C-alpha positions, 0 to 999 in steps of 0.5 A: 724626847717627845713633843706634845702639842695641845689639841686646842693649839692645833685647832688654833694653828689650823683655824689661822692657817685657814683664815688666811685662804683668799677664796674663803667667803665671808661669813654671813649671819642666818636669816629667818623668815615666816610665810604670812599667816603661818605661825612660827614653827608650822611647816608649809608641808602637808602633815602626814596625817593629811597627806590624802587631803585635797586642797580646798576649791576655788570657792574657799578663802582665807582672809587676814585677821583685821577682816570682820566676821559675818553676821547672821546664821553663817558664822562659826566662832572657835573659842575655848577649843570649840566650835560654836555652833558645833552644828550649823544648819544652812541652805545650798549656796551659803558661805560659812565663815570660821573666826579663831578667837582663841590664842592658839592656831586652828586649821579646819579640815572637813573628814570628806576632804571637801575643804581645808583651811590654812593655819588660822592665827588668832582673829584669822577667818576662813570662808567656804561656800557649800555648793552641794547638799549633805552633811559635812563633819570636820575637825581642827587638824591640830586638835582633833578632839574638836569637832563640828558639822555643817548641814546643807540643805536644798 
């Protein structure tokens, strides 16, 4: 006579046997936390395509979403997946501020690695002070079809 024990019954017996063990720690619920300024799902790690990029210099800064954007010719608005103006000309020593008006996050990255913003949610700003004359092409590293240029004059 063969005795066949259903697999489910074996699992119940094993689970019951394990749950009586005194040293088993209590189960805890998983917790999820997000860094301030990060979009859920965005990794803090450097993206592979940007591994050669340098961190932004001390003159770059990101500000919370409640900071007002600058006035005048030093502001770049990000809306409809475009930089406006697409080309901005400023003198050396000027701080340019980008403001994200889109519902999607953006990351500003100079093609030469001279500046790089963190992930910018809606209404977030990023500022960078240009201390050297030249032409600085940049993209949104999340949406590389978005391009812009800052021309810095002496």
